[in-house]
C-alpha positions in Angstrom: 125.5 -9.1 -7.2 129.0 -10.0 -6.5 130.5 -10.8 -3.1 132.2 -7.4 -3.0 128.9 -5.6 -3.6 127.3 -7.7 -0.8 130.1 -6.8 1.5 129.8 -3.1 0.6 126.0 -3.3 1.2 126.6 -4.9 4.6 129.2 -2.3 5.5 126.8 0.5 4.4 124.0 -0.9 6.6 126.3 -1.2 9.5 127.5 2.4 9.1 123.8 3.6 9.0 123.1 1.6 12.2 126.2 3.1 13.8 125.2 6.7 12.8 121.6 6.1 14.2 123.0 4.7 17.5 125.4 7.7 17.8 122.7 10.2 16.8 120.4 9.4 19.8 122.9 10.4 22.5 123.9 13.4 20.5 120.3 14.6 20.3 119.9 14.0 24.1 123.1 16.0 24.7 121.8 18.8 22.5 118.6 19.0 24.6 120.6 19.0 27.8 122.7 21.8 26.5 119.6 23.8 25.6 118.1 23.3 29.0 121.4 24.3 30.6 121.5 27.5 28.5 117.9 28.3 29.6 118.8 27.7 33.3 121.9 29.9 33.0 119.9 32.6 31.4 117.2 32.5 34.2 119.9 32.5 36.9 121.5 35.5 35.3 118.2 37.3 35.2 117.5 36.5 38.8 121.0 37.3 40.1 120.8 41.0 39.2 118.1 41.8 41.9 120.0 39.6 44.4 123.2 41.5 43.7 121.4 44.9 44.0 119.9 43.8 47.4 123.3 42.6 48.6 124.8 46.0 47.6 122.1 47.8 49.5 122.6 45.6 52.5 126.4 46.2 52.5 125.9 49.9 52.2 123.6 49.8 55.2 126.0 47.7 57.2 128.9 50.1 56.4 126.7 53.0 57.6 126.0 51.2 60.9 129.7 50.3 61.3 130.6 54.0 60.9 128.1 54.8 63.7 129.5 52.1 65.9 133.0 53.4 65.2 131.9 56.9 66.3 130.3 55.5 69.5 133.4 53.5 70.3 135.6 56.6 69.8 133.4 58.6 72.1 133.4 55.8 74.7 137.2 55.8 74.5 137.3 59.6 75.0 134.9 59.3 78.0 137.0 56.5 79.5 140.1 58.6 79.1 138.4 61.7 80.7 137.2 59.6 83.7 140.7 58.2 84.1 142.2 61.7 84.2 139.5 62.9 86.6 140.1 60.0 88.9 143.8 60.7 88.9 143.1 64.4 89.6 140.8 63.5 92.4 143.3 61.1 93.9 146.1 63.6 93.7 144.0 66.5 95.1 141.9 64.9 97.7 143.3 61.4 98.1 146.3 62.3 100.2 144.6 64.6 102.6 141.6 62.3 102.8 143.8 59.4 103.7 145.6 61.5 106.3 142.3 62.6 107.8 141.1 59.0 108.0 144.3 57.9 109.6 144.2 60.7 112.1 140.5 59.9 112.9 141.4 56.3 113.4 144.3 57.1 115.6 142.3 59.5 117.7 139.5 57.0 118.1 141.9 54.3 119.2 143.7 56.7 121.7 140.3 57.7 123.2 139.3 54.1 123.6 142.6 53.2 125.1 142.4 56.1 127.5 138.8 55.2 128.5 139.9 51.6 128.9 142.8 52.8 131.1 140.4 54.9 133.3 138.0 52.0 133.6 140.9 49.7 134.6 142.2 52.3 137.1 138.7 52.7 138.7 138.4 49.0 138.8 141.8 48.8 140.5 140.8 51.5 143.0 137.5 49.8 143.7 139.3 46.5 144.2 141.9 48.0 146.5 139.2 49.7 148.5 137.4 46.5 149.1 140.6 44.7 150.1 141.4 47.5 152.5 138.0 47.2 154.1 138.3 43.5 154.7 141.5 43.9 156.6 
């Protein structure tokens, strides 16, 4: 064996060791990819029922939102009708009712003032009568 053949043999052995050392991570990477493929396949199989349930839930929510929209629309109509009714009541009965209340208040105040005046007059007459008797 010559020196060139020994060098070639050493190089071949080094190459085999290098291939073995690189083959181990490649085999592990292959197993990892296989497991990832299986996990993706399972996730895909399980995602279909989840998506169907999500679609059903969204359909139900949309139905409820349509009902709430109808209720809100009806509440808006009722509010508008109450506002119109209040305006009509104020225009029809508000003015005369305020006038009647003001008249009643004024009449009550005048009666009280008149009574207070009579009471003061009687008190004055009584006081004068007593003064006249003393003299």
